[in-house]
C-alpha positions, 0 to 999 in steps of 0.5 A: 492438473493445476500446479500446487504451490506451498503458498498462494500466488498472492503471498508470493507477490506480497513477499516480493513487494516486501523485498523490493518495494520499488519494483513495478508490476511488470518487474514483479510478474516477470520475476515470478514467471521466471520462478515458474509462478504464472502471474499476470501483470493485472493480478500483481496490480490488484494485489499491490492495490490491496496491500497499500489500501490496507496499509493506509487503513492500519495507519493511525490518524494524525492527532493535533497538539494543543498548540496546533488547536490553539493556532487554528482557533486564533486564525478562525477568530481573526477571520471572523473579526475582519 
């Protein structure tokens, strides 16, 4: 019979990554295995990849200021004149 956890293994990994952002995959897997949560290092890597991909997708795009746009336009004009 499979062991039932109050939270999914993925959530355990996410919580551990939030608490220890610099932890490596092997450290996370070892820490969770000590707690009795059987997790493979490759599974930890997959979950961490998903965490960072979704964080990048949620990040708002950088916007340019009016002065930066003017500087780029002036640089393009200079290139065209030469």
